[in-house]
All heavy atoms as TSV, in Angstrom:
chain	resi	resn	atom	element	x	y	z
A	1	MET	N	N	9.471	2.979	15.405
A	1	MET	CA	C	9.567	3.702	14.141
A	1	MET	C	C	10.878	4.487	14.110
A	1	MET	O	O	11.341	4.958	15.138
A	1	MET	CB	C	8.386	4.660	13.987
A	1	MET	CG	C	7.054	3.957	13.839
A	1	MET	SD	S	5.637	4.893	13.240
A	1	MET	CE	C	5.657	6.414	14.076
A	2	ASP	N	N	11.412	4.627	12.888
A	2	ASP	CA	C	12.613	5.439	12.769
A	2	ASP	C	C	12.224	6.887	12.472
A	2	ASP	O	O	11.045	7.217	12.339
A	2	ASP	CB	C	13.567	4.868	11.726
A	2	ASP	CG	C	13.014	4.890	10.309
A	2	ASP	OD1	O	12.097	5.674	10.026
A	2	ASP	OD2	O	13.510	4.118	9.469
A	3	LYS	N	N	13.224	7.755	12.380
A	3	LYS	CA	C	12.956	9.195	12.206
A	3	LYS	C	C	12.098	9.495	10.990
A	3	LYS	O	O	11.217	10.342	11.038
A	3	LYS	CB	C	14.273	9.967	12.104
A	3	LYS	CG	C	14.980	10.154	13.406
A	3	LYS	CD	C	16.214	11.012	13.200
A	3	LYS	CE	C	16.911	11.249	14.509
A	3	LYS	NZ	N	18.079	12.116	14.348
A	4	SER	N	N	12.363	8.809	9.886
A	4	SER	CA	C	11.617	9.113	8.660
A	4	SER	C	C	10.147	8.753	8.793
A	4	SER	O	O	9.294	9.369	8.154
A	4	SER	CB	C	12.230	8.391	7.461
A	4	SER	OG	O	12.139	6.994	7.621
A	5	GLU	N	N	9.829	7.781	9.620
A	5	GLU	CA	C	8.432	7.379	9.782
A	5	GLU	C	C	7.631	8.373	10.622
A	5	GLU	O	O	6.408	8.329	10.629
A	5	GLU	CB	C	8.359	5.982	10.412
A	5	GLU	CG	C	8.874	4.908	9.468
A	5	GLU	CD	C	8.979	3.553	10.125
A	5	GLU	OE1	O	9.530	3.471	11.233
A	5	GLU	OE2	O	8.501	2.588	9.518
A	6	TYR	N	N	8.303	9.270	11.296
A	6	TYR	CA	C	7.610	10.321	12.050
A	6	TYR	C	C	7.345	11.550	11.195
A	6	TYR	O	O	6.607	12.435	11.594
A	6	TYR	CB	C	8.436	10.733	13.275
A	6	TYR	CG	C	8.413	9.727	14.396
A	6	TYR	CD1	C	9.505	8.931	14.673
A	6	TYR	CD2	C	7.270	9.574	15.169
A	6	TYR	CE1	C	9.481	8.005	15.700
A	6	TYR	CE2	C	7.233	8.646	16.195
A	6	TYR	CZ	C	8.335	7.870	16.461
A	6	TYR	OH	O	8.299	6.947	17.473
A	7	ASN	N	N	7.939	11.603	10.009
A	7	ASN	CA	C	7.822	12.755	9.134
A	7	ASN	C	C	6.710	12.494	8.116
A	7	ASN	O	O	6.893	11.754	7.151
A	7	ASN	CB	C	9.169	12.987	8.437
A	7	ASN	CG	C	9.173	14.219	7.573
A	7	ASN	OD1	O	8.177	14.548	6.935
A	7	ASN	ND2	N	10.308	14.894	7.530
A	8	GLU	N	N	5.559	13.121	8.322
A	8	GLU	CA	C	4.407	12.879	7.455
A	8	GLU	C	C	4.686	13.258	6.003
A	8	GLU	O	O	4.262	12.558	5.082
A	8	GLU	CB	C	3.173	13.633	7.964
A	8	GLU	CG	C	1.933	13.282	7.198
A	8	GLU	CD	C	0.665	13.903	7.758
A	8	GLU	OE1	O	0.644	14.305	8.927
A	8	GLU	OE2	O	-0.311	13.979	6.993
A	9	HIS	N	N	5.408	14.341	5.799
A	9	HIS	CA	C	5.741	14.760	4.428
A	9	HIS	C	C	6.563	13.674	3.732
A	9	HIS	O	O	6.291	13.325	2.573
A	9	HIS	CB	C	6.499	16.086	4.452
A	9	HIS	CG	C	6.910	16.576	3.100
A	9	HIS	ND1	N	6.003	17.034	2.170
A	9	HIS	CD2	C	8.122	16.657	2.514
A	9	HIS	CE1	C	6.637	17.382	1.069
A	9	HIS	NE2	N	7.937	17.162	1.256
A	10	HIS	N	N	7.540	13.135	4.422
A	10	HIS	CA	C	8.365	12.056	3.867
A	10	HIS	C	C	7.507	10.834	3.544
A	10	HIS	O	O	7.672	10.215	2.482
A	10	HIS	CB	C	9.468	11.671	4.853
A	10	HIS	CG	C	10.238	10.464	4.444
A	10	HIS	ND1	N	11.162	10.481	3.431
A	10	HIS	CD2	C	10.189	9.191	4.890
A	10	HIS	CE1	C	11.657	9.265	3.278
A	10	HIS	NE2	N	11.087	8.465	4.146
A	11	LEU	N	N	6.577	10.477	4.423
A	11	LEU	CA	C	5.707	9.328	4.191
A	11	LEU	C	C	4.842	9.530	2.955
A	11	LEU	O	O	4.666	8.615	2.153
A	11	LEU	CB	C	4.829	9.066	5.415
A	11	LEU	CG	C	5.552	8.566	6.661
A	11	LEU	CD1	C	4.569	8.486	7.834
A	11	LEU	CD2	C	6.196	7.216	6.421
A	12	ARG	N	N	4.306	10.722	2.784
A	12	ARG	CA	C	3.467	11.003	1.609
A	12	ARG	C	C	4.281	10.950	0.313
A	12	ARG	O	O	3.821	10.417	-0.698
A	12	ARG	CB	C	2.768	12.337	1.761
A	12	ARG	CG	C	1.815	12.365	2.949
A	12	ARG	CD	C	0.590	13.180	2.695
A	12	ARG	NE	N	-0.246	13.223	3.872
A	12	ARG	CZ	C	-1.178	12.312	4.158
A	12	ARG	NH1	N	-1.380	11.301	3.342
A	12	ARG	NH2	N	-1.916	12.418	5.249
A	13	LEU	N	N	5.492	11.490	0.346
A	13	LEU	CA	C	6.357	11.423	-0.840
A	13	LEU	C	C	6.734	9.981	-1.156
A	13	LEU	O	O	6.774	9.589	-2.329
A	13	LEU	CB	C	7.615	12.263	-0.636
A	13	LEU	CG	C	7.430	13.778	-0.623
A	13	LEU	CD1	C	8.752	14.481	-0.309
A	13	LEU	CD2	C	6.860	14.278	-1.932
A	14	SER	N	N	6.990	9.196	-0.123
A	14	SER	CA	C	7.319	7.779	-0.322
A	14	SER	C	C	6.147	7.043	-0.951
A	14	SER	O	O	6.331	6.253	-1.882
A	14	SER	CB	C	7.689	7.120	1.007
A	14	SER	OG	O	8.834	7.705	1.556
A	15	GLU	N	N	4.952	7.313	-0.456
A	15	GLU	CA	C	3.762	6.671	-1.018
A	15	GLU	C	C	3.600	7.037	-2.487
A	15	GLU	O	O	3.341	6.168	-3.328
A	15	GLU	CB	C	2.511	7.079	-0.241
A	15	GLU	CG	C	1.251	6.478	-0.823
A	15	GLU	CD	C	-0.017	6.983	-0.167
A	15	GLU	OE1	O	-0.045	8.139	0.323
A	15	GLU	OE2	O	-0.993	6.224	-0.156
A	16	GLN	N	N	3.789	8.310	-2.810
A	16	GLN	CA	C	3.674	8.741	-4.207
A	16	GLN	C	C	4.690	8.027	-5.091
A	16	GLN	O	O	4.372	7.618	-6.206
A	16	GLN	CB	C	3.865	10.255	-4.308
A	16	GLN	CG	C	2.716	11.057	-3.755
A	16	GLN	CD	C	3.000	12.557	-3.771
A	16	GLN	OE1	O	4.040	13.008	-4.247
A	16	GLN	NE2	N	2.072	13.332	-3.236
A	17	ALA	N	N	5.911	7.861	-4.592
A	17	ALA	CA	C	6.955	7.191	-5.367
A	17	ALA	C	C	6.587	5.729	-5.613
A	17	ALA	O	O	6.731	5.227	-6.737
A	17	ALA	CB	C	8.294	7.284	-4.638
A	18	TYR	N	N	6.110	5.041	-4.581
A	18	TYR	CA	C	5.728	3.635	-4.753
A	18	TYR	C	C	4.540	3.482	-5.698
A	18	TYR	O	O	4.504	2.567	-6.520
A	18	TYR	CB	C	5.415	2.996	-3.394
A	18	TYR	CG	C	6.647	2.653	-2.610
A	18	TYR	CD1	C	6.948	3.311	-1.432
A	18	TYR	CD2	C	7.530	1.668	-3.058
A	18	TYR	CE1	C	8.086	2.995	-0.706
A	18	TYR	CE2	C	8.663	1.354	-2.347
A	18	TYR	CZ	C	8.947	2.012	-1.171
A	18	TYR	OH	O	10.070	1.696	-0.468
A	19	LEU	N	N	3.570	4.371	-5.607
A	19	LEU	CA	C	2.414	4.291	-6.499
A	19	LEU	C	C	2.827	4.567	-7.948
A	19	LEU	O	O	2.322	3.929	-8.872
A	19	LEU	CB	C	1.319	5.253	-6.043
A	19	LEU	CG	C	0.632	4.873	-4.729
A	19	LEU	CD1	C	-0.318	5.983	-4.294
A	19	LEU	CD2	C	-0.086	3.547	-4.849
A	20	GLU	N	N	3.752	5.497	-8.132
A	20	GLU	CA	C	4.256	5.789	-9.477
A	20	GLU	C	C	4.975	4.567	-10.046
A	20	GLU	O	O	4.791	4.208	-11.215
A	20	GLU	CB	C	5.207	6.998	-9.432
A	20	GLU	CG	C	5.834	7.338	-10.758
A	20	GLU	CD	C	4.860	7.915	-11.770
A	20	GLU	OE1	O	3.751	8.329	-11.382
A	20	GLU	OE2	O	5.200	7.947	-12.964
A	21	MET	N	N	5.797	3.909	-9.245
A	21	MET	CA	C	6.492	2.702	-9.720
A	21	MET	C	C	5.490	1.606	-10.060
A	21	MET	O	O	5.657	0.891	-11.049
A	21	MET	CB	C	7.485	2.212	-8.665
A	21	MET	CG	C	8.691	3.115	-8.553
A	21	MET	SD	S	10.080	2.511	-7.532
A	21	MET	CE	C	9.345	1.598	-6.242
A	22	ALA	N	N	4.440	1.472	-9.256
A	22	ALA	CA	C	3.421	0.460	-9.531
A	22	ALA	C	C	2.752	0.734	-10.873
A	22	ALA	O	O	2.508	-0.188	-11.653
A	22	ALA	CB	C	2.388	0.429	-8.404
A	23	ARG	N	N	2.479	2.014	-11.164
A	23	ARG	CA	C	1.876	2.362	-12.457
A	23	ARG	C	C	2.848	2.096	-13.604
A	23	ARG	O	O	2.478	1.531	-14.628
A	23	ARG	CB	C	1.449	3.830	-12.464
A	23	ARG	CG	C	0.147	4.099	-11.734
A	23	ARG	CD	C	-0.341	5.524	-11.977
A	23	ARG	NE	N	0.522	6.533	-11.382
A	23	ARG	CZ	C	0.460	6.955	-10.119
A	23	ARG	NH1	N	-0.445	6.447	-9.308
A	23	ARG	NH2	N	1.279	7.875	-9.671
A	24	LEU	N	N	4.090	2.500	-13.425
A	24	LEU	CA	C	5.091	2.341	-14.490
A	24	LEU	C	C	5.327	0.883	-14.847
A	24	LEU	O	O	5.517	0.549	-16.015
A	24	LEU	CB	C	6.422	2.977	-14.071
A	24	LEU	CG	C	6.494	4.492	-14.094
A	24	LEU	CD1	C	7.803	4.967	-13.468
A	24	LEU	CD2	C	6.373	5.014	-15.511
A	25	TYR	N	N	5.337	0.021	-13.857
A	25	TYR	CA	C	5.661	-1.389	-14.084
A	25	TYR	C	C	4.430	-2.290	-14.047
A	25	TYR	O	O	4.552	-3.503	-14.018
A	25	TYR	CB	C	6.705	-1.847	-13.062
A	25	TYR	CG	C	8.013	-1.121	-13.254
A	25	TYR	CD1	C	8.375	-0.080	-12.413
A	25	TYR	CD2	C	8.859	-1.456	-14.304
A	25	TYR	CE1	C	9.569	0.599	-12.590
A	25	TYR	CE2	C	10.056	-0.786	-14.494
A	25	TYR	CZ	C	10.399	0.241	-13.639
A	25	TYR	OH	O	11.577	0.912	-13.829
A	26	ASP	N	N	3.244	-1.681	-14.056
A	26	ASP	CA	C	1.975	-2.418	-14.079
A	26	ASP	C	C	1.857	-3.418	-12.920
A	26	ASP	O	O	1.456	-4.560	-13.098
A	26	ASP	CB	C	1.806	-3.138	-15.423
A	26	ASP	CG	C	0.369	-3.549	-15.670
A	26	ASP	OD1	O	-0.545	-2.858	-15.171
A	26	ASP	OD2	O	0.154	-4.567	-16.337
A	27	PHE	N	N	2.268	-2.969	-11.722
A	27	PHE	CA	C	2.139	-3.790	-10.521
A	27	PHE	C	C	0.763	-3.568	-9.907
A	27	PHE	O	O	0.196	-2.477	-9.993
A	27	PHE	CB	C	3.172	-3.419	-9.469
A	27	PHE	CG	C	4.586	-3.779	-9.813
A	27	PHE	CD1	C	5.636	-3.171	-9.150
A	27	PHE	CD2	C	4.889	-4.725	-10.770
A	27	PHE	CE1	C	6.945	-3.497	-9.441
A	27	PHE	CE2	C	6.200	-5.056	-11.073
A	27	PHE	CZ	C	7.234	-4.439	-10.396
A	28	SER	N	N	0.229	-4.587	-9.288
A	28	SER	CA	C	-1.008	-4.454	-8.530
A	28	SER	C	C	-0.692	-3.823	-7.184
A	28	SER	O	O	0.421	-3.959	-6.665
A	28	SER	CB	C	-1.640	-5.826	-8.299
A	28	SER	OG	O	-1.964	-6.434	-9.524
A	29	THR	N	N	-1.663	-3.134	-6.625
A	29	THR	CA	C	-1.501	-2.552	-5.294
A	29	THR	C	C	-2.637	-3.036	-4.402
A	29	THR	O	O	-3.695	-3.443	-4.891
A	29	THR	CB	C	-1.511	-1.006	-5.337
A	29	THR	OG1	O	-2.744	-0.569	-5.905
A	29	THR	CG2	C	-0.341	-0.469	-6.152
A	30	VAL	N	N	-2.404	-2.985	-3.127
A	30	VAL	CA	C	-3.400	-3.401	-2.138
A	30	VAL	C	C	-3.771	-2.175	-1.318
A	30	VAL	O	O	-2.905	-1.520	-0.747
A	30	VAL	CB	C	-2.840	-4.511	-1.213
A	30	VAL	CG1	C	-3.828	-4.839	-0.106
A	30	VAL	CG2	C	-2.496	-5.751	-2.013
A	31	GLU	N	N	-5.048	-1.866	-1.284
A	31	GLU	CA	C	-5.532	-0.772	-0.452
A	31	GLU	C	C	-5.637	-1.290	0.981
A	31	GLU	O	O	-6.371	-2.240	1.250
A	31	GLU	CB	C	-6.906	-0.292	-0.929
A	31	GLU	CG	C	-6.881	0.428	-2.256
A	31	GLU	CD	C	-6.149	1.755	-2.192
A	31	GLU	OE1	O	-6.189	2.423	-1.137
A	31	GLU	OE2	O	-5.533	2.119	-3.198
A	32	CYS	N	N	-4.901	-0.682	1.878
A	32	CYS	CA	C	-4.866	-1.161	3.266
A	32	CYS	C	C	-5.814	-0.402	4.174
A	32	CYS	O	O	-5.863	-0.662	5.377
A	32	CYS	CB	C	-3.445	-1.076	3.794
A	32	CYS	SG	S	-2.319	-2.188	2.921
A	33	ALA	N	N	-6.576	0.522	3.605
A	33	ALA	CA	C	-7.547	1.282	4.390
A	33	ALA	C	C	-8.853	1.382	3.609
A	33	ALA	O	O	-8.863	1.344	2.376
A	33	ALA	CB	C	-7.019	2.673	4.700
A	34	LYS	N	N	-9.934	1.507	4.340
A	34	LYS	CA	C	-11.249	1.667	3.733
A	34	LYS	C	C	-12.036	2.646	4.590
A	34	LYS	O	O	-12.118	2.490	5.806
A	34	LYS	CB	C	-11.968	0.316	3.673
A	34	LYS	CG	C	-13.312	0.363	2.984
A	34	LYS	CD	C	-13.914	-1.023	2.880
A	34	LYS	CE	C	-15.237	-0.993	2.158
A	34	LYS	NZ	N	-15.815	-2.331	2.052
A	35	ASN	N	N	-12.583	3.668	3.948
A	35	ASN	CA	C	-13.355	4.700	4.652
A	35	ASN	C	C	-12.581	5.298	5.820
A	35	ASN	O	O	-13.120	5.536	6.888
A	35	ASN	CB	C	-14.691	4.131	5.146
A	35	ASN	CG	C	-15.568	3.638	4.023
A	35	ASN	OD1	O	-15.575	4.211	2.935
A	35	ASN	ND2	N	-16.281	2.559	4.258
A	36	GLY	N	N	-11.269	5.503	5.622
A	36	GLY	CA	C	-10.451	6.140	6.643
A	36	GLY	C	C	-9.991	5.243	7.773
A	36	GLY	O	O	-9.365	5.718	8.706
A	37	LYS	N	N	-10.311	3.951	7.694
A	37	LYS	CA	C	-9.900	3.021	8.747
A	37	LYS	C	C	-9.001	1.947	8.157
A	37	LYS	O	O	-9.248	1.457	7.060
A	37	LYS	CB	C	-11.120	2.346	9.379
A	37	LYS	CG	C	-11.994	3.289	10.205
A	37	LYS	CD	C	-13.120	2.537	10.870
A	37	LYS	CE	C	-12.515	1.604	11.915
A	37	LYS	NZ	N	-13.540	0.866	12.667
A	38	ILE	N	N	-7.960	1.581	8.894
A	38	ILE	CA	C	-7.052	0.534	8.441
A	38	ILE	C	C	-7.783	-0.798	8.463
A	38	ILE	O	O	-8.481	-1.132	9.420
A	38	ILE	CB	C	-5.797	0.479	9.330
A	38	ILE	CG1	C	-5.004	1.773	9.172
A	38	ILE	CG2	C	-4.931	-0.723	8.968
A	38	ILE	CD1	C	-3.787	1.865	10.057
A	39	LYS	N	N	-7.636	-1.549	7.372
A	39	LYS	CA	C	-8.257	-2.870	7.272
A	39	LYS	C	C	-7.554	-3.841	8.221
A	39	LYS	O	O	-6.398	-3.632	8.605
A	39	LYS	CB	C	-8.139	-3.415	5.855
A	39	LYS	CG	C	-8.937	-2.658	4.827
A	39	LYS	CD	C	-8.720	-3.284	3.457
A	39	LYS	CE	C	-9.450	-2.559	2.368
A	39	LYS	NZ	N	-9.161	-3.149	1.046
A	40	SER	N	N	-8.225	-4.928	8.521
A	40	SER	CA	C	-7.619	-5.957	9.364
A	40	SER	C	C	-6.538	-6.687	8.574
A	40	SER	O	O	-6.517	-6.662	7.335
A	40	SER	CB	C	-8.675	-6.959	9.831
A	40	SER	OG	O	-9.113	-7.756	8.739
A	41	ILE	N	N	-5.663	-7.353	9.290
A	41	ILE	CA	C	-4.616	-8.147	8.640
A	41	ILE	C	C	-5.250	-9.179	7.717
A	41	ILE	O	O	-4.776	-9.416	6.605
A	41	ILE	CB	C	-3.722	-8.827	9.704
A	41	ILE	CG1	C	-2.912	-7.766	10.442
A	41	ILE	CG2	C	-2.805	-9.869	9.063
A	41	ILE	CD1	C	-2.176	-8.283	11.658
A	42	GLU	N	N	-6.329	-9.780	8.160
A	42	GLU	CA	C	-7.002	-10.801	7.359
A	42	GLU	C	C	-7.547	-10.230	6.057
A	42	GLU	O	O	-7.448	-10.852	4.999
A	42	GLU	CB	C	-8.131	-11.458	8.165
A	42	GLU	CG	C	-7.665	-12.293	9.332
A	42	GLU	CD	C	-7.297	-11.485	10.576
A	42	GLU	OE1	O	-7.620	-10.269	10.649
A	42	GLU	OE2	O	-6.647	-12.061	11.460
A	43	GLU	N	N	-8.124	-9.027	6.113
A	43	GLU	CA	C	-8.654	-8.391	4.902
A	43	GLU	C	C	-7.533	-8.065	3.913
A	43	GLU	O	O	-7.675	-8.287	2.709
A	43	GLU	CB	C	-9.406	-7.110	5.256
A	43	GLU	CG	C	-10.715	-7.336	5.969
A	43	GLU	CD	C	-11.322	-6.025	6.435
A	43	GLU	OE1	O	-10.682	-5.283	7.197
A	43	GLU	OE2	O	-12.466	-5.750	6.009
A	44	ILE	N	N	-6.430	-7.544	4.434
A	44	ILE	CA	C	-5.294	-7.207	3.581
A	44	ILE	C	C	-4.709	-8.479	2.977
A	44	ILE	O	O	-4.412	-8.528	1.781
A	44	ILE	CB	C	-4.235	-6.419	4.374
A	44	ILE	CG1	C	-4.815	-5.056	4.805
A	44	ILE	CG2	C	-2.956	-6.230	3.552
A	44	ILE	CD1	C	-3.978	-4.317	5.820
A	45	HIS	N	N	-4.573	-9.502	3.795
A	45	HIS	CA	C	-4.059	-10.792	3.310
A	45	HIS	C	C	-4.944	-11.331	2.185
A	45	HIS	O	O	-4.441	-11.773	1.151
A	45	HIS	CB	C	-3.993	-11.806	4.447
A	45	HIS	CG	C	-3.791	-13.208	3.979
A	45	HIS	ND1	N	-2.555	-13.702	3.636
A	45	HIS	CD2	C	-4.678	-14.205	3.761
A	45	HIS	CE1	C	-2.695	-14.958	3.236
A	45	HIS	NE2	N	-3.971	-15.283	3.303
A	46	GLU	N	N	-6.246	-11.300	2.385
A	46	GLU	CA	C	-7.173	-11.833	1.386
A	46	GLU	C	C	-7.048	-11.081	0.065
A	46	GLU	O	O	-7.014	-11.689	-1.007
A	46	GLU	CB	C	-8.605	-11.766	1.900
A	46	GLU	CG	C	-9.609	-12.365	0.947
A	46	GLU	CD	C	-11.024	-12.376	1.497
A	46	GLU	OE1	O	-11.221	-12.123	2.698
A	46	GLU	OE2	O	-11.941	-12.632	0.712
A	47	GLU	N	N	-6.951	-9.760	0.141
A	47	GLU	CA	C	-6.822	-8.972	-1.087
A	47	GLU	C	C	-5.507	-9.282	-1.799
A	47	GLU	O	O	-5.480	-9.480	-3.018
A	47	GLU	CB	C	-6.907	-7.478	-0.760
A	47	GLU	CG	C	-6.983	-6.617	-1.993
A	47	GLU	CD	C	-7.273	-5.159	-1.692
A	47	GLU	OE1	O	-7.798	-4.841	-0.614
A	47	GLU	OE2	O	-6.955	-4.329	-2.567
A	48	ALA	N	N	-4.404	-9.366	-1.042
A	48	ALA	CA	C	-3.103	-9.701	-1.636
A	48	ALA	C	C	-3.137	-11.100	-2.227
A	48	ALA	O	O	-2.662	-11.330	-3.350
A	48	ALA	CB	C	-2.000	-9.585	-0.587
A	49	TYR	N	N	-3.703	-12.042	-1.513
A	49	TYR	CA	C	-3.787	-13.426	-1.980
A	49	TYR	C	C	-4.572	-13.496	-3.285
A	49	TYR	O	O	-4.155	-14.171	-4.238
A	49	TYR	CB	C	-4.429	-14.313	-0.921
A	49	TYR	CG	C	-4.560	-15.763	-1.338
A	49	TYR	CD1	C	-3.482	-16.626	-1.264
A	49	TYR	CD2	C	-5.770	-16.242	-1.832
A	49	TYR	CE1	C	-3.593	-17.952	-1.667
A	49	TYR	CE2	C	-5.891	-17.556	-2.245
A	49	TYR	CZ	C	-4.802	-18.408	-2.160
A	49	TYR	OH	O	-4.917	-19.699	-2.561
A	50	ASN	N	N	-5.700	-12.810	-3.349
A	50	ASN	CA	C	-6.523	-12.822	-4.559
A	50	ASN	C	C	-5.775	-12.235	-5.756
A	50	ASN	O	O	-5.920	-12.734	-6.879
A	50	ASN	CB	C	-7.834	-12.088	-4.322
A	50	ASN	CG	C	-8.771	-12.869	-3.433
A	50	ASN	OD1	O	-8.691	-14.079	-3.336
A	50	ASN	ND2	N	-9.662	-12.175	-2.741
A	51	ILE	N	N	-4.984	-11.214	-5.531
A	51	ILE	CA	C	-4.180	-10.631	-6.621
A	51	ILE	C	C	-3.162	-11.655	-7.108
A	51	ILE	O	O	-2.997	-11.857	-8.320
A	51	ILE	CB	C	-3.473	-9.339	-6.149
A	51	ILE	CG1	C	-4.511	-8.232	-5.964
A	51	ILE	CG2	C	-2.402	-8.920	-7.148
A	51	ILE	CD1	C	-3.964	-6.986	-5.280
A	52	ILE	N	N	-2.499	-12.330	-6.183
A	52	ILE	CA	C	-1.484	-13.328	-6.544
A	52	ILE	C	C	-2.107	-14.487	-7.310
A	52	ILE	O	O	-1.589	-14.925	-8.331
A	52	ILE	CB	C	-0.741	-13.813	-5.299
A	52	ILE	CG1	C	0.080	-12.672	-4.710
A	52	ILE	CG2	C	0.128	-15.020	-5.620
A	52	ILE	CD1	C	0.583	-12.925	-3.313
A	53	VAL	N	N	-3.246	-14.982	-6.841
A	53	VAL	CA	C	-3.904	-16.124	-7.477
A	53	VAL	C	C	-4.350	-15.778	-8.888
A	53	VAL	O	O	-4.270	-16.608	-9.797
A	53	VAL	CB	C	-5.091	-16.599	-6.615
A	53	VAL	CG1	C	-5.934	-17.616	-7.356
A	53	VAL	CG2	C	-4.583	-17.187	-5.315
A	54	GLN	N	N	-4.805	-14.554	-9.111
A	54	GLN	CA	C	-5.283	-14.135	-10.419
A	54	GLN	C	C	-4.148	-14.013	-11.433
A	54	GLN	O	O	-4.383	-14.116	-12.627
A	54	GLN	CB	C	-6.015	-12.800	-10.331
A	54	GLN	CG	C	-7.335	-12.889	-9.627
A	54	GLN	CD	C	-7.972	-11.518	-9.438
A	54	GLN	OE1	O	-7.450	-10.515	-9.858
A	54	GLN	NE2	N	-9.118	-11.504	-8.778
A	55	ASN	N	N	-2.938	-13.760	-10.954
A	55	ASN	CA	C	-1.801	-13.581	-11.874
A	55	ASN	C	C	-1.190	-14.902	-12.106
A	55	ASN	O	O	-0.498	-15.539	-12.248
A	55	ASN	CB	C	-0.814	-12.547	-11.342
A	55	ASN	CG	C	-1.418	-11.161	-11.365
A	55	ASN	OD1	O	-2.144	-10.825	-12.288
A	55	ASN	ND2	N	-1.156	-10.367	-10.373
Protein backbone atom coordinates (compact mmCIF):
# COMPACT_ATOMS: atom_id res chain seq x y z
CA MET A 1 0.00 0.00 0.00
CA ASP A 2 1.11 3.55 -0.61
CA LYS A 3 0.99 6.37 1.95
CA SER A 4 -2.51 7.49 1.03
CA GLU A 5 -3.90 4.01 1.60
CA TYR A 6 -2.76 4.13 5.23
CA ASN A 7 -4.70 7.34 5.84
CA GLU A 8 -8.26 6.39 6.81
CA HIS A 9 -9.53 9.96 6.42
CA HIS A 10 -8.19 10.08 2.86
CA LEU A 11 -9.81 6.71 2.07
CA ARG A 12 -13.20 7.88 3.35
CA LEU A 13 -13.00 11.11 1.33
CA SER A 14 -12.03 9.12 -1.75
CA GLU A 15 -14.98 6.80 -1.28
CA GLN A 16 -17.34 9.76 -0.93
CA ALA A 17 -15.97 11.29 -4.14
CA TYR A 18 -16.41 8.06 -6.11
CA LEU A 19 -19.94 7.54 -4.80
CA GLU A 20 -20.83 11.13 -5.70
CA MET A 21 -19.53 10.62 -9.25
CA ALA A 22 -21.53 7.39 -9.52
CA ARG A 23 -24.69 9.28 -8.53
CA LEU A 24 -23.97 12.20 -10.87
CA TYR A 25 -23.35 9.99 -13.89
CA ASP A 26 -25.88 7.26 -13.00
CA PHE A 27 -23.19 4.57 -12.68
CA SER A 28 -23.90 1.30 -10.93
CA THR A 29 -21.85 0.43 -7.87
CA VAL A 30 -20.85 -2.89 -6.35
CA GLU A 31 -21.04 -3.38 -2.61
CA CYS A 32 -17.88 -5.27 -1.68
CA ALA A 33 -18.85 -5.89 1.94
CA LYS A 34 -21.86 -7.39 3.67
CA ASN A 35 -22.58 -7.20 7.40
CA GLY A 36 -19.12 -5.75 8.02
CA LYS A 37 -17.25 -8.51 6.19
CA ILE A 38 -15.57 -8.27 2.80
CA LYS A 39 -17.30 -10.43 0.20
CA SER A 40 -15.39 -13.11 -1.66
CA ILE A 41 -13.90 -12.38 -5.06
CA GLU A 42 -16.50 -14.67 -6.57
CA GLU A 43 -19.39 -12.78 -4.94
CA ILE A 44 -18.04 -9.43 -6.10
CA HIS A 45 -17.45 -10.80 -9.60
CA GLU A 46 -20.99 -12.16 -9.78
CA GLU A 47 -22.51 -8.84 -8.72
CA ALA A 48 -20.38 -6.89 -11.23
CA TYR A 49 -21.16 -9.40 -13.98
CA ASN A 50 -24.90 -9.17 -13.32
CA ILE A 51 -24.77 -5.36 -13.53
CA ILE A 52 -22.92 -5.55 -16.86
CA VAL A 53 -25.29 -8.14 -18.32
CA GLN A 54 -28.35 -6.09 -17.35
CA ASN A 55 -27.03 -2.98 -19.12
